C-alpha positions as CSV (number, residue, x, y, z in Angstrom):
1,M,33.6,-63.8,43.3
2,S,34.7,-60.6,42.4
3,A,38.0,-61.6,41.3
4,S,36.3,-64.3,38.9
5,Y,34.2,-61.5,37.4
6,A,37.2,-59.5,37.0
7,R,39.1,-62.4,35.4
8,V,36.0,-63.3,32.9
9,G,35.8,-59.4,32.3
10,F,39.4,-59.1,31.3
11,Q,39.1,-62.2,29.0
12,R,36.1,-61.0,27.2
13,R,38.1,-57.4,26.8
14,F,41.1,-59.0,25.4
15,M,39.0,-61.2,22.8
16,R,37.4,-58.0,21.9
17,S,40.4,-56.4,21.7
18,M,41.7,-59.3,19.4
19,Y,39.0,-59.3,17.0
20,S,38.8,-55.9,16.6
21,N,42.8,-55.8,15.5
22,Q,42.7,-59.3,13.6
23,R,43.4,-58.0,10.6
24,V,46.6,-56.1,12.0
25,I,47.6,-59.2,14.0
26,V,47.3,-61.6,11.1
27,F,49.3,-59.7,8.4
28,F,52.0,-59.1,11.0
29,V,52.3,-62.7,11.7
30,I,52.4,-63.1,7.6
31,S,54.6,-60.5,6.7
32,A,57.1,-60.9,9.6
33,L,56.8,-64.7,10.5
34,I,55.4,-66.5,7.8
35,L,56.9,-65.2,4.3
36,P,60.4,-64.3,5.5
37,A,61.1,-68.1,5.2
38,I,61.3,-67.2,1.2
39,F,64.8,-65.6,1.9
40,L,65.9,-69.1,3.2
41,Y,65.5,-70.8,-0.2
42,P,68.3,-70.8,-2.6
43,F,68.0,-70.4,-6.6
44,N,67.1,-73.2,-8.9
45,V,68.0,-73.6,-12.4
46,D,64.9,-71.5,-13.8
47,T,65.7,-68.7,-11.5
48,D,69.5,-69.0,-12.2
49,V,68.5,-68.3,-15.8
50,W,66.2,-65.6,-15.5
51,Q,68.8,-63.8,-13.0
52,W,71.5,-63.8,-15.9
53,I,68.9,-62.7,-18.4
54,G,68.0,-59.9,-15.8
55,S,71.6,-59.1,-15.3
56,V,72.3,-58.7,-19.1
57,F,69.5,-56.1,-19.6
58,V,70.6,-54.0,-16.4
59,H,74.4,-54.1,-17.3
60,Y,74.2,-54.0,-21.2
61,G,70.5,-53.0,-22.0
62,E,69.9,-56.0,-24.2
63,L,66.5,-57.3,-24.4
64,P,65.8,-61.1,-23.6
65,Y,66.3,-63.5,-26.3
66,I,68.7,-60.7,-27.9
67,G,71.2,-60.5,-25.4
68,A,70.3,-63.7,-23.5
69,W,68.3,-66.7,-24.9
70,D,65.6,-68.6,-23.4
71,N,62.1,-70.0,-24.4
72,A,60.0,-68.6,-21.6
73,F,58.2,-65.6,-22.0
74,P,59.9,-62.6,-20.8
75,G,57.6,-61.0,-18.0
76,V,59.4,-62.8,-15.1
77,T,62.8,-61.1,-16.0
78,V,61.2,-57.9,-14.9
79,A,61.2,-58.8,-11.3
80,H,64.6,-60.0,-11.4
81,A,66.1,-56.8,-13.4
82,V,64.1,-54.7,-10.9
83,A,65.7,-56.5,-8.1
84,I,69.2,-56.1,-9.9
85,Y,68.7,-52.3,-10.5
86,F,67.6,-51.3,-7.2
87,F,68.8,-53.9,-4.8
88,G,72.1,-55.5,-6.4
89,N,72.7,-58.8,-8.0
90,S,72.1,-61.5,-5.5
91,M,70.0,-64.1,-4.3
92,I,68.7,-62.0,-1.5
93,A,67.9,-58.9,-3.5
94,F,65.7,-61.3,-5.8
95,R,64.2,-62.8,-2.7
96,F,63.0,-59.6,-1.2
97,V,61.2,-58.6,-4.5
98,E,59.6,-61.8,-4.4
99,Y,58.7,-61.4,-0.8
100,L,57.2,-58.0,-1.7
101,A,55.2,-59.5,-4.3
102,I,53.6,-62.1,-2.5
103,L,52.8,-60.0,0.5
104,I,51.0,-57.8,-1.7
105,T,49.3,-60.9,-3.3
106,T,47.9,-61.8,0.2
107,L,46.3,-58.6,0.4
108,V,44.8,-58.7,-2.8
109,L,43.6,-62.2,-2.1
110,Y,41.9,-60.6,1.1
111,R,40.4,-57.7,-0.7
112,T,39.1,-60.2,-3.4
113,S,37.9,-62.7,-0.7
114,R,35.9,-59.9,1.0
115,L,33.8,-59.5,-1.9
116,W,32.0,-62.8,-0.7
117,L,33.7,-63.7,2.7
118,S,33.3,-62.8,6.2
119,D,36.8,-61.1,7.7
120,T,37.4,-64.0,9.6
121,E,37.5,-66.3,6.6
122,S,39.5,-64.0,4.2
123,L,42.1,-63.6,6.8
124,L,42.3,-67.5,7.2
125,G,42.7,-68.0,3.5
126,C,45.6,-65.2,3.3
127,T,47.3,-67.0,6.1
128,I,46.9,-70.4,4.7
129,F,48.0,-69.2,1.3
130,S,51.0,-67.5,2.9
131,L,52.0,-71.1,4.5
132,F,51.3,-72.9,1.1
133,Y,53.9,-70.2,-0.3
134,A,56.3,-70.8,2.4
135,Y,56.2,-74.3,2.3
136,G,58.2,-74.1,-0.9
137,R,59.3,-76.5,-2.8
138,W,63.0,-75.1,-3.5
139,D,62.2,-75.9,-7.2
140,C,59.1,-73.8,-7.1
141,M,60.0,-71.1,-5.3
142,G,60.5,-67.6,-7.7
143,Q,59.3,-69.1,-10.6
144,R,56.9,-67.3,-13.4
145,D,53.8,-68.1,-11.7
146,S,54.9,-66.9,-8.3
147,F,54.4,-63.3,-10.0
148,A,51.5,-64.3,-12.1
149,V,49.1,-65.0,-9.3
150,L,49.0,-61.2,-8.5
151,P,47.3,-60.1,-11.4
152,I,45.2,-63.2,-11.7
153,V,43.7,-62.6,-8.2
154,S,43.3,-58.9,-9.4
155,S,41.4,-60.0,-12.3
156,I,39.1,-61.7,-10.4
157,F,38.3,-58.5,-8.5
158,F,38.3,-56.1,-11.1
159,F,35.7,-58.3,-12.9
160,A,33.5,-58.8,-9.9
161,K,33.7,-55.1,-9.2
162,A,32.5,-54.3,-12.8
163,S,29.6,-56.6,-12.7
164,R,28.5,-54.6,-9.6
165,Q,29.3,-51.2,-10.9
166,R,26.2,-49.2,-11.5
167,D,28.4,-46.1,-12.6
168,S,29.0,-47.0,-16.4
169,R,32.5,-44.8,-16.4
170,L,33.8,-46.5,-13.2
171,G,32.4,-49.8,-14.7
172,T,34.6,-49.6,-18.0
173,W,37.7,-48.9,-16.0
174,F,37.0,-51.7,-14.0
175,M,36.8,-53.9,-17.2
176,I,39.8,-52.4,-18.6
177,A,41.9,-53.1,-15.3
178,G,40.7,-57.0,-15.6
179,G,41.8,-57.4,-19.0
180,C,45.1,-55.5,-18.3
181,M,45.7,-57.8,-15.4
182,I,45.1,-61.0,-17.5
183,G,47.3,-59.4,-19.9
184,I,50.3,-58.8,-17.7
185,A,49.7,-62.6,-16.5
186,T,49.8,-63.6,-20.2
187,V,53.2,-62.0,-20.4
188,I,54.5,-64.1,-17.8
189,R,53.0,-67.4,-18.9
190,P,51.0,-67.5,-22.2
191,T,48.4,-70.3,-21.4
192,Y,46.9,-67.5,-18.9
193,A,45.3,-66.1,-21.9
194,L,42.7,-68.5,-21.8
195,L,41.4,-66.8,-18.4
196,L,40.2,-63.9,-20.9
197,V,37.4,-66.4,-22.2
198,V,35.7,-66.4,-18.4
199,P,34.4,-63.0,-18.0
200,V,33.5,-62.8,-22.0
201,I,31.5,-66.1,-21.6
202,T,29.7,-65.8,-17.8
203,L,29.7,-61.8,-17.3
204,Y,29.2,-60.6,-21.1
205,G,27.4,-63.4,-22.5
206,L,29.3,-63.2,-25.9
207,T,26.6,-60.3,-26.9
208,N,27.9,-57.2,-24.7
209,F,30.6,-56.3,-27.4
210,R,31.2,-52.7,-25.6
211,A,32.3,-54.7,-22.7
212,I,34.3,-57.3,-24.6
213,G,36.0,-54.4,-26.3
214,F,37.1,-52.7,-23.1
215,V,38.1,-56.2,-21.6
216,L,40.3,-56.8,-25.1
217,V,41.8,-53.1,-24.9
218,G,43.1,-53.6,-21.3
219,F,44.4,-57.0,-22.5
220,L,46.2,-55.7,-25.1
221,V,47.8,-53.0,-23.5
222,P,50.7,-55.0,-21.5
223,I,51.1,-57.4,-24.9
224,V,51.9,-54.3,-26.8
225,L,54.3,-52.7,-24.4
226,A,56.0,-56.3,-24.3
227,I,56.3,-56.0,-28.2
228,V,57.4,-52.4,-28.6
229,P,61.1,-52.9,-27.5
230,Y,61.3,-55.6,-29.8
231,A,59.8,-53.7,-32.8
232,L,62.4,-50.9,-32.0
233,T,65.4,-53.3,-32.0
234,P,66.6,-54.6,-35.6
235,G,65.9,-58.1,-35.8
236,G,64.1,-58.1,-32.6
237,I,60.8,-59.2,-33.3
238,Q,62.4,-62.4,-35.3
239,K,64.4,-63.4,-32.4
240,A,61.8,-63.2,-30.0
241,Y,59.3,-65.1,-32.4
242,Y,61.7,-68.1,-32.7
243,A,62.6,-68.2,-29.2
244,A,59.6,-68.0,-27.4
245,I,56.9,-69.1,-29.8
246,R,58.2,-71.2,-32.7
247,Y,60.7,-73.2,-30.4
248,N,58.0,-74.1,-27.8
249,A,55.6,-75.2,-30.5
250,D,58.3,-77.3,-32.4
251,V,60.4,-78.5,-29.9
252,Y,59.7,-77.8,-26.2
253,S,56.3,-78.9,-26.2
254,H,56.9,-82.2,-28.2
255,I,59.5,-83.5,-25.6
256,P,58.9,-87.4,-25.3
257,P,57.4,-88.3,-21.4
258,S,59.7,-90.6,-19.6
259,A,59.4,-92.9,-16.6
260,A,61.1,-90.5,-14.5
261,R,58.6,-87.6,-15.4
262,F,55.8,-90.1,-14.7
263,R,57.4,-90.7,-11.1
264,W,57.6,-87.2,-10.4
265,Y,54.0,-86.8,-11.6
266,L,52.8,-89.4,-9.1
267,Y,55.2,-87.7,-6.3
268,N,53.6,-84.5,-6.7
269,L,50.2,-85.8,-6.9
270,L,50.6,-87.1,-3.5
271,E,52.4,-83.8,-2.2
272,L,51.2,-82.7,1.1
273,R,49.5,-79.6,-0.4
274,T,47.9,-81.1,-3.1
275,L,46.4,-83.8,-0.7
276,M,45.0,-81.1,1.6
277,V,43.3,-79.5,-1.4
278,F,41.8,-82.5,-2.3
279,V,40.6,-83.2,1.4
280,L,39.4,-79.9,1.8
281,G,37.7,-79.7,-1.5
282,T,35.9,-82.6,-0.9
283,G,34.5,-81.3,2.2
284,W,33.2,-78.2,0.3
285,I,31.6,-80.5,-2.4
286,I,29.8,-82.1,0.7
287,V,29.0,-79.2,2.3
288,Y,27.8,-77.3,-1.0
289,V,25.4,-80.2,-1.6
290,F,24.1,-80.5,2.0
291,S,23.4,-76.6,1.7
292,R,21.6,-77.0,-1.6
293,V,19.5,-79.7,-0.4
294,R,18.6,-77.9,2.9
295,G,17.8,-74.9,0.3
296,L,20.4,-72.5,2.3
297,P,21.3,-69.2,0.4
298,C,24.4,-69.4,-1.7
299,V,27.5,-67.8,-0.6
300,V,27.6,-65.9,-4.2
301,A,24.1,-64.5,-4.4
302,S,24.5,-63.3,-8.4
303,P,24.1,-65.8,-10.9
304,H,26.6,-64.5,-13.1
305,E,29.2,-64.1,-10.6
306,R,28.6,-67.6,-9.6
307,S,29.0,-68.8,-13.0
308,F,32.1,-66.5,-13.5
309,L,33.9,-68.1,-10.4
310,V,33.0,-71.6,-11.3
311,L,34.4,-71.3,-14.6
312,F,37.5,-69.3,-13.5
313,L,38.1,-72.0,-10.9
314,G,37.6,-74.8,-13.6
315,V,40.3,-73.4,-15.8
316,M,42.6,-72.9,-12.9
317,L,42.1,-76.7,-11.8
318,F,42.5,-77.6,-15.6
319,G,45.8,-75.4,-15.8
320,M,47.4,-77.0,-12.6
321,F,46.7,-80.5,-13.6
322,S,48.1,-79.5,-17.1
323,Q,51.0,-78.1,-15.7
324,Q,51.8,-81.0,-13.5
325,A,51.6,-83.3,-16.5
326,L,53.7,-81.3,-18.6
327,A,56.5,-80.3,-15.9
328,A,55.6,-82.5,-13.1
329,V,55.0,-79.6,-10.2
330,H,52.6,-77.9,-8.7
331,F,53.4,-74.3,-8.4
332,T,51.7,-72.6,-5.4
333,P,49.8,-70.0,-7.5
334,F,47.4,-72.6,-8.6
335,Y,46.1,-72.9,-5.0
336,A,45.5,-69.2,-4.7
337,C,42.1,-69.0,-6.1
338,F,41.1,-72.1,-4.4
339,I,42.0,-71.2,-0.7
340,P,39.2,-68.8,-0.1
341,V,36.7,-71.8,-1.0
342,L,38.6,-74.0,1.4
343,T,38.6,-71.4,3.9
344,K,34.8,-71.1,3.6
345,T,34.3,-74.8,4.0
346,L,36.1,-74.9,7.2
347,S,34.2,-71.9,8.5
348,D,31.0,-73.7,7.6
349,I,31.7,-77.2,9.0
350,T,32.8,-75.7,12.3
351,R,29.8,-73.4,12.6
352,P,27.8,-76.1,14.8
353,L,30.8,-76.0,17.3
354,G,29.3,-72.7,18.9
355,R,31.8,-71.1,21.2
356,W,34.2,-74.0,20.7
357,R,34.4,-72.8,17.3
358,P,37.3,-70.3,17.4
359,K,39.5,-72.8,19.4
360,F,39.1,-75.3,16.9
361,I,39.7,-73.1,13.9
362,A,42.9,-72.2,15.9
363,A,43.9,-75.6,16.4
364,V,43.4,-76.3,12.9
365,M,45.5,-73.4,11.8
366,V,48.4,-74.6,14.4
367,A,48.3,-77.9,12.8
368,I,48.4,-76.4,9.0
369,A,51.2,-74.4,10.2
370,S,53.2,-77.0,12.2
371,V,52.9,-79.2,8.6
372,L,53.4,-76.4,6.2
373,Y,56.0,-74.1,7.7
374,P,59.7,-74.9,6.7
375,W,60.9,-75.5,10.3
376,R,64.0,-77.5,9.1
377,L,64.9,-74.1,7.1
378,A,64.2,-71.9,10.0
379,A,66.2,-74.1,12.4
380,S,69.4,-74.2,10.3
381,F,69.1,-70.5,9.8
382,V,69.1,-70.0,13.6
383,E,72.0,-72.5,14.2
384,G,74.1,-70.7,11.7
385,P,73.6,-68.4,13.8
386,F,71.3,-66.3,11.8
387,S,72.8,-66.8,8.3
388,I,71.2,-67.1,5.1
389,E,73.9,-69.6,3.8
390,S,73.3,-71.9,6.7
391,A,69.8,-72.6,5.6
392,Y,71.1,-73.4,2.1
393,R,72.8,-76.4,3.8
394,C,69.5,-78.2,4.0
395,F,70.2,-78.6,0.1
396,P,73.2,-80.2,-0.1
397,E,73.6,-80.4,-3.9
398,T,72.5,-76.9,-4.3
399,F,74.7,-75.6,-1.7
400,R,77.7,-77.1,-3.2
401,L,77.0,-75.8,-6.5
402,I,76.6,-72.2,-5.0
403,H,79.9,-72.3,-3.7
404,E,81.4,-73.5,-6.8
405,D,79.8,-71.0,-9.1
406,S,81.0,-68.3,-6.6
407,F,84.4,-69.5,-6.7
408,I,84.4,-69.9,-10.5
409,A,82.9,-66.4,-10.8
410,S,85.7,-65.1,-8.4
411,Y,88.1,-66.8,-10.4
412,L,87.2,-65.7,-13.8
413,T,86.8,-62.0,-12.5
414,H,90.5,-62.1,-11.0
415,H,92.0,-63.4,-14.3
416,T,90.2,-61.5,-17.0
417,N,89.8,-57.8,-17.9
418,S,86.7,-56.0,-18.1
419,D,86.8,-56.1,-21.6
420,E,87.5,-59.8,-22.5
421,F,84.9,-62.5,-23.0
422,I,84.1,-65.4,-21.2
423,E,82.0,-68.6,-22.2
424,V,80.1,-70.7,-20.0
425,I,78.2,-73.5,-21.1
426,G,75.2,-75.1,-19.3
427,D,75.7,-73.2,-15.9
428,P,74.0,-69.8,-15.7
429,G,74.5,-69.9,-12.2
430,V,78.3,-68.9,-12.9
431,L,76.9,-66.3,-15.5
432,W,75.0,-64.1,-13.6
433,R,77.6,-63.9,-11.0
434,T,80.5,-62.9,-13.1
435,P,80.7,-59.4,-14.6
436,R,82.2,-60.5,-17.8
437,R,80.4,-60.7,-21.1
438,K,79.4,-63.9,-22.6
439,T,80.4,-64.7,-26.1
440,N,76.9,-65.2,-27.3
441,R,73.3,-65.5,-26.2
442,F,72.7,-69.2,-25.6
443,Q,72.8,-71.0,-22.4
444,G,74.6,-73.8,-23.8
445,E,74.2,-76.4,-26.9
446,L,71.2,-78.3,-25.7
447,Q,68.6,-75.8,-27.3
448,L,70.4,-76.5,-30.4
449,L,70.2,-80.2,-30.3
450,L,66.8,-80.9,-29.2
451,P,64.9,-82.3,-32.1
452,S,61.6,-81.0,-33.2
453,Y,58.5,-83.0,-33.8
454,T,59.5,-84.3,-37.0
455,G,62.7,-85.9,-35.2
456,K,64.8,-83.3,-37.0
457,L,66.6,-79.9,-36.2
458,T,64.8,-77.0,-37.8
459,D,66.0,-74.5,-39.6
460,Y,66.3,-71.6,-37.1
461,Q,68.4,-74.3,-34.5
462,R,70.7,-74.7,-37.4
463,Q,70.9,-71.0,-37.5
464,W,71.7,-70.8,-34.1
465,R,74.3,-73.4,-34.0
466,T,76.1,-71.5,-36.6
467,E,75.8,-68.4,-34.7
468,L,77.2,-70.1,-31.6
469,F,80.2,-71.2,-33.6
470,Q,81.0,-67.8,-35.1
471,S,80.8,-66.2,-31.7
472,F,83.6,-68.6,-30.8
473,T,85.8,-67.9,-33.6
474,S,85.0,-63.9,-33.7
475,K,85.2,-63.0,-29.9
476,T,87.7,-66.0,-28.9
477,P,87.1,-66.2,-24.8
478,R,89.5,-66.2,-22.5
479,F,88.0,-69.0,-20.6
480,I,85.7,-71.8,-21.5
481,V,83.9,-73.1,-18.4
482,I,81.8,-76.4,-19.0
483,S,79.3,-77.8,-16.6
484,R,79.8,-81.4,-15.8
485,D,78.1,-84.5,-13.9
486,V,79.3,-85.3,-10.4
487,G,82.1,-88.0,-10.9
488,A,82.5,-87.5,-14.7
489,T,86.5,-87.3,-15.7
490,E,87.4,-84.6,-18.1
491,N,87.5,-86.5,-21.1
492,T,84.2,-88.3,-20.4
493,L,82.6,-84.5,-20.0
494,F,84.3,-82.9,-23.2
495,Y,83.5,-85.6,-25.7
496,N,79.9,-86.5,-24.4
497,S,79.1,-82.8,-24.5
498,M,80.7,-81.7,-27.7
499,S,79.8,-85.1,-29.5
500,H,77.2,-83.4,-31.6
501,T,79.1,-80.0,-32.2
502,P,82.1,-81.2,-33.5
503,E,83.2,-77.6,-34.7
504,I,83.2,-76.7,-31.4
505,K,85.0,-79.5,-29.8
506,D,87.6,-79.1,-32.6
507,F,87.9,-75.4,-31.7
508,I,88.4,-76.0,-28.2
509,Q,91.2,-78.8,-28.9
510,R,93.0,-76.6,-31.2
511,N,92.9,-73.5,-29.0
512,Y,92.6,-74.1,-25.6
513,V,94.2,-76.4,-22.6
514,L,92.7,-77.9,-19.4
515,D,92.9,-75.0,-16.5
516,T,91.1,-76.6,-13.5
517,L,89.2,-79.5,-12.8
518,L,86.5,-79.1,-10.3
519,D,83.5,-81.5,-8.7
520,L,80.9,-79.8,-11.0
521,H,82.8,-78.0,-14.0
522,V,85.8,-77.9,-16.0
523,I,87.7,-74.6,-16.9
524,Y,89.7,-74.2,-20.2
525,V,92.2,-71.1,-20.9
526,R,93.1,-69.7,-24.3
527,R,96.6,-71.0,-25.1
């Protein structure tokens, strides 16, 4: 009997110790076991582009749009520039910055969840969010929204704290901080500016002009800080305006839908994470309706906070499906605001289980981890042995492209002087790996050839085309690298890619000869 009592006592002490240290244990699991999976993902096309833009800024001091063209807002390039400046120009360096950003996001998500949920429920939410992020997919890793989620969740925390604050001075700073967070998210993706409407309507009722003014002041701070460098650069405002605003309004937002995009839409709609959100969301609706019928108290006691959260979640839900309709992807950050709600559902549903409840929740978490964690990447990494590149082999086409990009970058570096120019058309992965200047700021000729909503090229696209051609003639690059489709012949590639820019095609024919024909690229060298 004494041994039995001793064993029971030990079990109770062990459980109490686990409960008292659950925050440390959970965040250790998140930081040491779950989020390191971020390092196992290679770059996608978007991250290649932003890495190139960041490298141009760090190495040559030229701003986005001016030194390297893209139609996205410039916020995400800050993360790439920080990674390059402090840790080097590599995929691992950027993934480390991404890892830190997501780890901080889970901490902020925990602190925000604790405003309404218990410690255990908040920790469950952080764990599920980290698993959602580690799941990927590859084309969603390192995206703009990965960095926007931190200021978005922070804005919820600051606005909620401002509504509860009795000290008017401290409440004012919370309002400014909340507006500033939405401003930072807007610099990363402009559509997040819609979130500014949520606190204005629900917390301040369109009548508290003093509070709305403080929110707007905070919102404008990062916007102004992003604009000032362009205002101090000759022609900077104009170049940024045409690339980030006019091009998106005239061309990019009017790219017609296709059957392939619709298939991707359905594929993402039935994606595992999306189905989990739908299932848990349905459970939340059932539990919420049941609790209202039974007259149980609401989780969020304040009606203003409740309206704020409902409208905020509604705007995020609208953004999630709009993003999927436009780009056929579901970015993980959209889930971050929903996960605390869903973990509350899980907690409420399991409440009648009594002493079996912790074991059941643990079993659910193990099931979620077994489904969402990228075990295939982890297994490939271990088989490497312990090589990041071995994990890249899980993406065969990307793995081949990485090796070819690295080979081309090494080839160009060894066959050119540091003051010579090169030209790479259609592959930013080569550009950021090569420590040589590109003749112009464009990724290729594609952005110059897509028609606007009128069916014709815009005036500024024609100016860009002239600028592109003049860069060839004035700087005369030593090598020209053109990305090509797998299996395409050199002639097919050349005439297909240059059929709409005959001036560039004629220039290459007169002044360059074929140097190297690779699986995915063609290299021309100056005569």
